[in-house]
C-alpha positions in Angstrom: -48.6 32.2 194.4 -45.2 32.8 192.7 -42.3 31.8 194.8 -40.7 35.2 193.9 -43.4 36.9 195.8 -42.8 34.6 198.6 -39.4 35.5 198.8 -39.7 39.0 198.7 -42.5 39.2 201.3 -40.8 36.8 203.7 -37.3 38.4 203.3 -36.0 35.2 202.6 -31.9 34.8 201.6 -31.8 32.8 198.1 -29.4 30.1 198.6 -30.4 27.9 195.4 -33.2 29.7 193.3 -33.5 27.8 190.1 -37.3 28.6 188.9 -40.2 30.8 190.1 -42.4 28.1 190.9 -46.2 28.2 191.7 -46.7 27.5 195.3 -50.1 26.3 196.3 -49.7 25.9 200.2 -47.1 25.3 203.1 -46.0 22.9 205.5 -43.9 23.2 208.6 -42.1 20.3 210.1 -38.7 18.9 211.3 -39.8 15.4 211.4 -39.2 13.8 208.0 -41.7 11.2 208.4 -44.4 13.6 209.5 -43.6 15.7 206.2 -43.8 12.7 204.0 -47.1 11.9 205.6 -48.8 15.3 205.5 -47.1 17.8 203.2 -49.0 18.6 199.8 -47.5 18.7 196.5 -46.2 22.1 195.2 -45.7 23.5 198.5 -43.1 25.4 200.3 -41.5 23.5 203.4 -40.3 25.4 206.4 -37.9 23.4 208.7 -34.5 23.7 210.4 -33.7 20.2 209.1 -30.5 21.3 206.9 -29.1 17.9 205.7 -29.5 16.0 202.5 -32.5 13.8 203.5 -34.3 16.9 203.1 -33.9 17.1 199.4 -35.0 13.2 199.3 -38.3 14.3 201.2 -38.8 17.1 199.0 -38.6 14.9 195.8 -41.0 12.4 197.3 -43.6 14.8 198.0 -42.9 17.4 195.1 -42.0 20.1 197.4 -40.9 23.1 195.2 -38.8 24.9 197.9 -37.4 24.6 201.3 -36.9 27.3 203.8 -34.3 26.7 206.6 -35.0 29.0 209.5 -33.0 30.2 212.6 -29.9 30.8 210.3 -29.0 27.0 210.3 -26.0 26.3 208.5 -26.5 24.9 205.0 -23.6 22.7 203.7 -22.3 22.9 200.3 -23.2 19.2 199.8 -26.9 20.0 200.4 -26.6 23.0 198.0 -25.0 21.0 195.2 -27.7 18.1 195.9 -30.6 20.7 195.7 -29.1 22.0 192.4 -28.8 18.5 190.8 -32.4 17.7 191.9 -33.8 21.2 191.0 -35.1 22.1 194.6 -35.1 25.8 195.5 -33.5 26.4 198.7 -33.8 29.7 201.2 -32.8 30.6 204.4 -34.0 33.0 207.4 -32.9 34.5 210.4 -36.4 34.2 211.7 -37.9 31.0 213.5 -40.3 28.8 211.7 -43.3 30.3 213.7 -42.5 33.7 212.2 -42.1 32.5 208.5 -45.0 30.4 208.8 -47.2 33.3 209.9 -46.2 35.2 206.9 -46.7 32.2 204.7 -50.2 31.8 206.1 -51.0 35.5 205.5 -49.8 35.2 201.9 -51.1 31.8 200.8 -54.5 31.9 202.5 -55.3 35.4 201.3 -55.3 36.9 204.7 -52.6 39.7 204.3 -53.6 43.1 205.6 -51.4 46.1 205.2 -51.7 49.0 207.6 
């Protein structure tokens, strides 16, 4: 699924949007070692860990986008690093559970409209 479709459906705020990547799956986690161990390539990562190490983890795992939930503050340093490394960043006022529910519906084909 194209990243832009996910952004629209989940009402994500674009912080750094560099390319409309194909997203195959998602991962939710705040423990970076867990993300490194279990996240799949070409995924979108949902977390509250808004710091520079998040970009390093995304690069290691070829994660195409990061969604920071709970309106966490995103520093300019993080934004500049994401631009430099070509990692898409988004934010949401929603919590991780809510965003993951929407992502699951979209990426697993279980989205039902009323």
